[in-house]
VOGU-3710 file (C-alpha; in Angstrom, 3 decimals, decimal comma):
1> mvqapllalg> -16,068/3,579/-7,617  -19,277/4,367/-9,492  -18,837/4,109/-13,235  -21,372/4,993/-15,911  -21,574/2,706/-18,950  -19,647/3,657/-22,062  -21,866/5,876/-24,206  -21,727/6,429/-27,945  -23,377/9,267/-29,858  -23,720/9,677/-33,588
11> lsacasapva> -24,850/12,898/-35,193  -27,661/13,270/-32,687  -27,780/12,746/-28,953  -30,322/10,809/-26,967  -31,642/12,039/-23,644  -32,024/9,995/-20,501  -33,531/10,575/-17,101  -31,161/12,110/-14,528  -29,484/9,587/-12,262  -28,746/10,624/-8,680
21> srpaaefpsq> -25,160/9,960/-7,610  -24,473/7,342/-4,992  -21,531/7,373/-2,572  -18,565/5,926/-4,442  -17,078/4,463/-1,266  -18,626/2,529/1,597  -17,688/3,468/5,169  -18,753/1,971/8,500  -21,204/4,167/10,377  -20,481/5,881/13,665
31> aalaaieakp> -22,881/3,407/15,273  -20,736/0,501/14,029  -17,661/2,084/15,592  -19,513/2,691/18,866  -20,483/-0,995/18,962  -16,806/-1,962/18,779  -15,908/0,537/21,502  -18,460/-1,079/23,817  -16,757/-4,482/23,694  -13,761/-5,493/25,836
41> aalpalpqei> -10,312/-5,406/24,230  -7,375/-7,518/25,369  -3,949/-7,434/23,762  -2,188/-10,785/23,269  1,102/-11,402/25,077  3,881/-9,633/23,183  7,632/-10,218/23,376  9,954/-7,283/24,006  11,852/-6,351/20,845  15,589/-5,754/21,040
51> dvgagwapeg> 17,516/-2,804/19,621  19,377/-3,536/16,395  22,198/-1,168/17,281  24,686/-0,514/14,486  22,477/-1,909/11,729  22,388/-5,032/9,597  23,620/-6,026/6,140  22,681/-9,223/4,289  25,377/-11,834/3,879  26,388/-13,075/0,451
61> alpevagdea> 25,198/-12,180/-3,021  21,687/-10,821/-3,484  19,498/-11,778/-6,453  19,598/-9,480/-9,471  16,049/-10,558/-10,360  13,315/-10,818/-7,747  11,089/-13,790/-8,344  10,086/-17,303/-7,423  13,181/-19,343/-8,244  12,778/-22,717/-6,571
71> wqpegawgaa> 14,915/-23,707/-3,595  16,764/-27,019/-3,658  17,239/-28,962/-0,397  20,749/-29,650/0,863  21,849/-31,858/3,727  19,849/-33,695/6,348  17,993/-30,602/7,571  17,036/-29,508/4,065  15,716/-32,969/3,247  13,681/-33,062/6,476
81> fsetvsgaer> 12,136/-29,660/5,778  11,336/-30,564/2,164  9,682/-33,797/3,267  7,570/-31,944/5,847  6,181/-29,291/3,487  5,674/-31,687/0,565  3,512/-33,861/2,808  1,037/-31,037/3,472  -2,481/-31,193/2,061  -1,654/-28,133/-0,052
91> pprvtralsc> 2,135/-28,056/-0,333  3,529/-24,527/-0,543  6,314/-23,490/-2,888  9,785/-23,217/-1,355  11,736/-20,331/-2,901  15,346/-19,210/-2,800  14,243/-15,690/-1,884  12,378/-16,750/1,260  15,152/-19,205/2,120  17,545/-16,249/2,000
101> tarelgrfml> 15,153/-14,510/4,433  15,284/-17,575/6,696  19,085/-17,509/6,495  19,229/-13,866/7,607  16,779/-14,623/10,409  19,014/-17,468/11,539  22,147/-15,327/11,368  20,545/-12,721/13,609  19,373/-15,266/16,178  22,806/-16,862/16,308
111> ehkapppqal> 24,338/-13,474/17,030  21,712/-12,017/19,383  19,962/-15,122/20,780  16,612/-13,460/20,018  14,464/-12,825/16,934  15,023/-9,563/15,036  12,478/-6,746/15,412  9,661/-6,618/12,890  11,162/-3,769/10,846  14,426/-5,665/10,392
121> rrfmnaacgs> 12,574/-8,856/9,419  10,799/-6,831/6,726  14,141/-5,488/5,491  15,742/-8,935/5,411  12,860/-10,304/3,377  12,878/-7,540/0,771  16,667/-7,438/0,485  16,562/-11,147/-0,320  14,250/-10,512/-3,271  10,877/-11,465/-1,815
131> asevggyayv> 7,997/-9,029/-2,292  5,527/-11,007/-0,137  5,216/-9,999/3,498  6,328/-12,675/5,933  3,323/-13,607/8,030  5,057/-15,926/10,471  8,190/-17,871/11,237  9,286/-20,928/13,185  12,676/-21,793/14,567  14,589/-24,020/16,939
141> ggevpptatd> 18,080/-23,324/18,131  20,611/-23,351/20,893  24,067/-24,584/21,799  25,449/-27,665/20,079  28,758/-29,482/20,634  31,283/-28,650/17,903  31,688/-32,365/17,243  27,945/-33,002/16,730  26,948/-33,676/13,136  23,955/-32,021/11,483
151> eevlarwgsg> 22,235/-35,410/11,555  22,725/-35,629/15,303  21,329/-32,126/15,798  18,358/-33,089/13,620  17,728/-36,174/15,742  17,646/-33,916/18,804  15,526/-31,012/17,516  13,861/-32,325/14,372  10,572/-33,545/15,819  9,630/-30,227/17,410
161> frervaegvk> 10,738/-28,264/14,354  8,688/-30,440/11,997  5,605/-29,823/14,131  6,093/-26,060/14,023  6,646/-26,091/10,269  3,520/-28,203/9,726  1,492/-25,733/11,826  2,801/-22,793/9,781  1,920/-24,465/6,493  -1,504/-25,519/7,762
171> agaqvvgfsf> -2,231/-21,891/8,699  -2,335/-21,050/4,990  1,235/-20,360/3,883  1,564/-20,402/0,098  5,296/-19,699/-0,079  7,916/-20,773/2,452  11,664/-20,624/2,992  14,154/-22,568/5,091  17,702/-22,331/6,373  19,910/-24,191/8,833
181> errdgravas> 22,823/-22,179/10,212  25,485/-23,012/12,741  28,583/-21,230/14,015  30,565/-20,730/17,217  28,985/-23,671/19,030  25,412/-22,640/18,239  22,879/-23,698/15,590  19,439/-22,583/14,463  16,929/-23,987/11,990  14,452/-21,371/10,766
191> avfaveeaql> 11,458/-21,333/8,464  9,436/-18,373/7,208  5,873/-18,397/5,877  4,163/-15,987/3,480  0,824/-15,623/1,715  0,817/-14,234/-1,826  -1,695/-11,497/-2,559  -0,511/-11,308/-6,173  1,535/-13,215/-8,705  4,420/-10,962/-9,746
201> epfspvpdar> 6,353/-11,258/-12,964  10,135/-11,531/-12,438  11,640/-8,052/-12,142  14,862/-6,339/-11,145  14,928/-4,250/-7,953  17,793/-2,306/-9,557  16,557/0,693/-11,606  17,021/0,394/-15,369  18,782/2,871/-17,667  15,818/5,253/-17,325
211> gevtiagrls> 16,045/5,085/-13,540  12,812/3,071/-13,292  11,765/-0,057/-11,438  8,841/-1,729/-13,202  6,682/-4,198/-11,287  3,889/-6,095/-13,025  1,603/-8,960/-12,092  -1,935/-9,963/-11,289  -3,840/-9,688/-8,024  -5,575/-12,785/-6,690
221> rpagqvtayv> -8,760/-10,822/-5,902  -10,863/-8,013/-7,445  -9,463/-4,510/-7,121  -11,044/-1,125/-7,516  -7,620/0,402/-7,985  -3,919/-0,273/-7,589  -1,504/2,328/-6,244  2,187/2,346/-5,435  4,586/4,715/-3,677  8,357/4,944/-3,449
231> nrgragvapc> 10,442/6,562/-0,723  12,714/9,330/-1,984  15,499/10,708/0,154  15,394/11,020/3,900  11,734/11,983/4,197  10,205/12,181/0,718  7,666/9,905/-0,909  6,350/9,900/-4,474  3,524/8,081/-6,254  4,534/5,545/-8,871
241> nvdlsvqrps> 3,019/5,675/-12,328  0,202/3,149/-12,792  0,006/1,985/-16,426  -3,532/2,806/-17,640  -3,250/0,309/-20,496  -3,324/-2,662/-18,088  -6,771/-3,828/-17,022  -7,296/-4,781/-13,371  -6,831/-7,096/-11,552  -3,589/-7,132/-13,584
251> frvicrpdpa> -1,276/-4,176/-13,019  1,980/-2,559/-14,025  3,568/0,202/-11,941  6,660/2,203/-12,791  8,568/3,733/-9,863  11,495/6,146/-9,915  13,708/5,964/-6,803  16,060/8,834/-6,065  19,425/7,977/-7,733  21,177/9,267/-4,606
261> drsawiqlmy> 19,454/6,673/-2,384  21,427/3,513/-1,673  18,094/1,726/-1,254  14,445/2,773/-1,240  11,212/1,120/-0,172  8,409/0,637/-2,698  4,938/-0,362/-1,496  2,173/-1,612/-3,779  -1,414/-1,409/-2,505  -4,858/-2,258/-3,753
271> tapkrvlatp> -8,357/-1,241/-2,726  -11,367/-3,486/-3,050  -14,191/-2,182/-5,273  -16,155/0,652/-3,598  -13,639/0,821/-0,750  -10,939/3,347/0,087  -8,851/1,280/2,501  -5,588/0,493/0,723  -4,070/-2,871/1,627  -0,353/-3,425/0,929
281> faqvlarrag> 0,218/-6,553/-1,138  3,889/-6,232/-2,112  6,915/-4,511/-0,620  10,063/-4,079/-2,669  13,479/-2,753/-1,678  14,955/-0,990/-4,702  18,735/-0,691/-4,608  21,620/0,682/-6,611  23,462/-1,742/-8,885  26,370/-3,518/-7,246
291> etpvyqeeay> 25,621/-2,214/-3,735  24,371/-4,138/-0,726  21,565/-2,379/1,160  22,173/-1,801/4,858  19,415/-1,577/7,453  19,832/1,467/9,673  17,051/3,342/11,445  16,761/6,951/10,318  15,946/9,113/13,345  13,334/11,759/12,524
301> aasrpvasae> 12,963/12,990/16,079  14,928/13,105/19,300  14,184/10,656/22,092  11,019/11,742/23,926  9,890/9,440/26,759  6,167/9,726/27,521  4,003/8,446/30,357  0,462/8,981/29,019  -1,565/9,022/25,834  -1,931/12,800/26,100
311> qftravleql> 1,850/13,266/26,346  2,322/10,946/23,378  -0,115/12,916/21,178  1,475/16,268/22,054  5,006/14,940/21,503  4,231/13,289/18,159  2,412/16,341/16,777  5,233/18,652/17,874  7,989/16,417/16,500  6,077/15,683/13,304
321> nsaragvglr> 5,614/19,356/12,509  9,246/20,046/13,349  10,315/17,289/10,942  7,923/18,591/8,254  9,309/22,108/8,656  12,815/20,706/8,234  11,966/19,570/4,704  9,895/22,620/3,788  6,408/21,241/4,478  3,542/23,087/6,153
331> pvalaaresa> 2,470/21,976/9,652  -0,538/19,722/10,166  -3,303/20,299/12,689  -4,773/17,776/15,098  -8,342/16,707/14,324  -9,264/16,757/18,010  -12,728/15,141/17,958  -11,694/12,410/15,518  -8,557/11,810/17,626  -10,730/11,183/20,680
341> taarlaphyf> -12,625/8,519/18,703  -9,346/7,033/17,472  -8,006/6,848/21,033  -11,044/4,868/22,173  -10,717/2,492/19,216  -6,925/1,986/19,349  -6,995/-0,818/21,984  -9,602/-2,703/19,935  -7,624/-2,218/16,724  -4,364/-3,590/18,092
351> aaalgeggrp> -6,089/-6,388/20,009  -7,547/-7,533/16,664  -4,448/-6,794/14,560  -1,975/-8,527/16,870  -4,291/-11,388/17,810  -5,699/-14,138/15,629  -8,623/-13,871/13,234  -9,287/-10,182/13,866  -9,020/-8,894/10,303  -12,690/-7,896/9,843
361> evdvialgll> -12,625/-5,692/12,944  -9,287/-4,205/11,907  -10,766/-3,160/8,564  -13,940/-1,742/10,127  -11,935/0,464/12,497  -9,517/1,644/9,807  -12,339/2,452/7,385  -14,369/4,134/10,114  -11,477/6,436/10,979  -10,765/7,140/7,318
371> agwevegtir> -14,383/8,298/6,986  -13,586/11,180/9,330  -17,158/11,555/10,508  -16,050/14,133/13,096  -13,569/16,009/10,887  -14,521/19,487/9,736  -14,134/20,333/6,046  -14,810/18,624/2,714  -12,531/15,596/2,746  -10,843/14,838/-0,568
381> sgsfvssfsp> -9,014/11,725/0,562  -7,330/10,157/3,545  -4,488/7,806/4,386  -4,295/5,396/7,288  -1,306/3,831/9,003  -0,872/1,886/12,221  2,334/1,148/14,029  3,051/-0,670/17,277  6,488/-1,206/18,746  7,171/-3,049/22,018
391> rgldaghwlt> 10,477/-1,222/22,490  9,713/1,242/25,250  7,676/4,407/25,755  9,547/6,758/23,420  7,462/8,976/21,124  10,511/9,890/19,020  11,235/6,256/18,313  7,588/5,620/17,426  7,613/8,469/14,886  10,804/7,127/13,317
401> aalempigrv> 9,227/3,687/12,924  5,996/5,137/11,491  7,870/7,079/8,800  10,016/4,181/7,608  7,617/2,829/4,967  5,929/4,757/2,121  2,402/4,440/3,552  3,577/6,111/6,767  5,088/8,978/4,818  1,969/9,322/2,651
411> tlfapdieqv> -0,103/9,598/5,850  2,167/11,932/7,823  4,664/13,513/5,441  2,732/14,161/2,228  2,701/17,892/1,346  -1,103/18,029/1,019  -1,979/16,445/4,382  -3,667/19,141/6,486  -5,110/17,354/9,532  -4,254/14,163/11,364
421> algplltrgp> -6,196/12,053/13,863  -4,029/10,213/16,401  -5,231/7,286/18,489  -2,421/6,222/20,856  -1,989/3,054/22,901  0,545/2,639/25,724  1,320/-0,806/27,140  3,293/-2,073/30,110  5,094/-5,405/30,377  6,476/-5,094/27,784
431> dglgavvtgy> 6,562/-1,341/27,524  5,322/-0,383/24,083  3,797/2,405/22,047  1,283/2,108/19,257  -1,039/4,417/17,411  -3,631/4,411/14,655  -3,173/7,503/12,517  -5,252/9,028/9,743  -4,131/11,912/7,559  -6,782/13,963/5,748
441> rfhhgsdhaa> -6,681/15,997/2,530  -9,375/18,539/1,675  -10,955/20,152/-1,343  -10,528/23,927/-1,566  -12,447/25,551/-4,410  -13,423/23,852/-7,675  -10,327/24,255/-9,863  -9,276/20,803/-11,091  -6,926/21,849/-13,889  -4,010/20,070/-12,200
451> dvnlllsrvi> -6,050/16,855/-11,965  -6,931/17,041/-15,665  -3,269/17,527/-16,564  -2,314/14,568/-14,388  -4,790/12,272/-16,143  -3,746/13,496/-19,579  -0,097/12,834/-18,724  -1,009/9,260/-17,803  -2,766/8,772/-21,135  0,298/10,142/-22,928
461> darrrmglta> 2,604/7,828/-20,993  0,413/4,757/-21,554  0,340/5,380/-25,326  4,075/6,028/-25,414  4,669/2,631/-23,860  2,395/1,140/-26,528  4,411/2,795/-29,304  1,617/5,263/-30,177  1,606/9,016/-30,613  0,447/11,434/-27,932
471> pqrladvgqa> -3,306/12,216/-27,966  -4,693/15,538/-29,136  -7,337/17,390/-27,161  -10,673/18,102/-28,790  -10,641/21,838/-29,437  -13,608/23,932/-28,279  -15,053/21,120/-26,132  -13,396/22,388/-22,979  -15,830/25,264/-22,473  -18,851/22,953/-22,588
481> mgeelrlvhv> -17,052/20,455/-20,358  -16,297/23,149/-17,790  -19,848/24,489/-17,729  -21,469/21,055/-17,363  -19,074/20,046/-14,593  -19,742/23,343/-12,793  -23,435/22,434/-12,698  -22,593/19,007/-11,283  -20,354/20,604/-8,658  -23,100/22,910/-7,371
491> gesdtssale> -25,774/20,199/-7,510  -27,752/21,580/-10,464  -27,046/18,625/-12,782  -26,088/14,975/-12,598  -23,122/13,110/-14,046  -24,931/11,265/-16,861  -26,685/14,436/-18,043  -23,369/16,293/-18,051  -21,717/13,576/-20,122  -24,516/13,526/-22,704
501> avmeravqqy> -24,480/17,312/-22,997  -20,738/17,409/-23,610  -20,938/14,599/-26,151  -23,777/16,292/-28,015  -21,734/19,527/-28,181  -18,761/17,567/-29,517  -20,926/15,855/-32,168  -22,302/19,215/-33,318  -18,831/20,724/-33,385  -17,071/17,959/-35,316
511> gssmrgfaie> -19,860/16,230/-37,234  -18,363/12,920/-36,156  -19,370/10,060/-33,898  -18,285/10,444/-30,295  -17,971/8,079/-27,401  -17,605/8,852/-23,744  -17,788/7,564/-20,225  -18,048/8,940/-16,718  -16,554/7,806/-13,440  -17,413/8,865/-9,910
521> ttsldalelp> -14,649/7,849/-7,555  -12,739/8,927/-4,470  -9,383/8,609/-6,255  -7,988/9,689/-9,595  -6,077/6,405/-9,633  -9,373/4,631/-10,263  -9,469/5,901/-13,858  -9,178/2,882/-16,146  -9,329/3,589/-19,871  -10,943/1,137/-22,285
531> pellrqralh> -8,426/-0,569/-24,608  -10,343/0,643/-27,683  -9,652/4,214/-26,588  -5,955/3,881/-25,801  -5,111/1,806/-28,877  -6,595/4,093/-31,508  -3,950/5,037/-34,054  -5,011/8,676/-33,749  -6,648/9,720/-30,486  -8,604/12,936/-30,032
541> ldigvthhrp> -10,173/13,332/-26,606  -10,956/15,658/-23,758  -11,022/14,972/-20,032  -12,826/16,978/-17,368  -12,783/16,695/-13,576  -14,829/18,169/-10,755  -16,024/17,020/-7,332  -19,251/16,931/-5,348  -20,560/15,280/-2,215  -23,589/13,020/-2,694
551> kgaawaqyvi> -26,128/12,650/0,079  -24,888/10,300/2,796  -21,255/10,292/1,602  -18,435/10,758/4,100  -16,110/12,224/1,487  -16,560/14,307/-1,599  -15,924/12,302/-4,763  -14,449/13,071/-8,133  -16,537/13,201/-11,296  -14,376/12,371/-14,328
561> lvvfadysan> -15,735/12,774/-17,860  -13,895/11,391/-20,882  -15,064/12,108/-24,448  -13,240/10,909/-27,565  -13,755/10,721/-31,321  -14,912/7,293/-32,471  -13,168/6,908/-35,848  -14,043/3,227/-36,059  -17,744/4,152/-36,313  -17,001/6,510/-39,225
571> ea> -15,100/3,771/-41,037  -18,008/1,360/-40,536
//
C-alpha cells in the first residue's frame, strides 16, 4: 500500500511537484521463480490419510464462548503433562479449547487406530472453540489391560510421550492442549500444539440477535490489511465487514453466516505491508445456538480418477465450471501459460510447504503466481489456494477438499473470478493429489461507482457502531473528483496533484478548511480512516476511486481520494 500524507488546505491551496506512483505491492520476478524451478524438489514421506466415512460429531458440551480459558490437570497423566510443559524454557499456555481438540483426536484414534485426516483435525479444533491452527500433535497409544491403572499405563508410555511433548513445545508452540482417553481395552494420550498469530478477545461462535459473529483482537505483527470471509450455503462465500474505526494491527470483523447453515467456516487473513499474499491467522466455526456441528464432506463433483497432470487439469476445470453453473456463476477460463509455470513450481511448493523450514520459498512461489506475469489482461486482484490430499488420485475429491474453506471458495467460486492457473502434483506411495491454484480478477473500463458506494457504506457502518450519524457527501465536489481521477487513470496526472486539485475546488466551493488523503493500494480493504475523520460529530466528505498501472507493476492498483471538511480548524 502506498499512502500519501494527510493534507490540509485552508482558503488557498499550495502546489507541489508531481510524484510518480510506485507499485503498491511487491512481487517476485520471473527470474526468481525460474531460479526455484532449477533446483531439485523432494517431497517428505507422507502418511496415507483414511476416509472419515459417515462423518464426525464432537462429544460433550461445546463452549459458548471461544477463548483462552485455562485447562486444569486431572489424574496422573494430566499432572505429568503439566509438569513437562511447565518445565520448558518458555512454557506455553494450556487451554481447555485445545485440550478439547486433543480429546477429539484421541477419540478418533481409539476408534480408527490412525490419526484423522487434516480437514477433520481442523474441524475438531474449531468446533472445540480454538481459532488457532494446530501446527502439530503428539500421541502414544495402544492396547492396555482392563485392570491396568492410569498410573501403570503412564509408567509404561510416559517417558516417550514426555519426550514428544517437549519436542513440540521446543519447536515454538505458544498454546497447547492435552487429553488422555481410554475405552474398550485401548488408551491414547494426545497433545496438540499451536502458534498464535493474534490475540483474540473472547467471542461467541453463535451469531447474535442481529445474525452477526464479531471477532476482535490484535495481530502480533504489522499488517497492511485484514480481511475475513464466511462460507454461506453449499457453495457461497461472502466478505465480512472490517470495522474501519479500528486501527491496525488491531482489528474487528463482523461476519454474517447464513441462518440456514448448521455451521459455517470463517477465515481471518492478514497481508504484510506492501504485499498481497493473504495469510490465514484464525479459523472459526460459527454454529447455530444449541446445535452440535457435524463434520461431513460436501461433494461438489463426482469421483474422477486421473492418471496424469493433464487429466487432472482438464477434469478440475470441467467439474469446477459445472459446479459454478449449478449455482448460477459464469465459467472460468484456464490461464494456459501461467498454468504451465504453476505446474513446474508445484513440486517445489509442496516440498517446501510439507517439509521443515520452507516458508520463505512457499511465499515466493505463491506471490510469484499471484503476480500473473504470463496472464493476459489488466489484473485487478488475485486469490491463491493450495491443497494436497494423500487420499488417492481422484480429481473430484480434490475439488471438494479445495472448496471446503472460504479461501478456496474465494479463489475458485467467487462470481468475479475470470481465469484460473492450475499447477497440479501427482504422487505415488502414497497416492495423492495436490495443486497450487490462483484465481484472477480483471479491470474492465474505468467505472468505480460500485467501489465508491462500498467504501461509503463502510464509513456509515463504522460511525453507526460509534453512535454517530451517517456522513453527508460534499455536494458539487464529485465532478471535480471524477475529472481529476480520469486524468490519473489515463496517465495525464498523478495522485498527489489530483488530491490537491480536488481539495482546492472544495475550498473554493465551501469557503471552509478541507483535509484529505490519498491511498494507492491493490485492495479496497486497505482503506483505513483516521480517527479524527470518523469521530467528527458532523462529517461531510467525498470519496473517489479509480485505477492505473504504474511502470513495473504486475497488477493495476486503486487510487482512493478522500476529502472532508475540517470543522476543528474553523473552530480554532
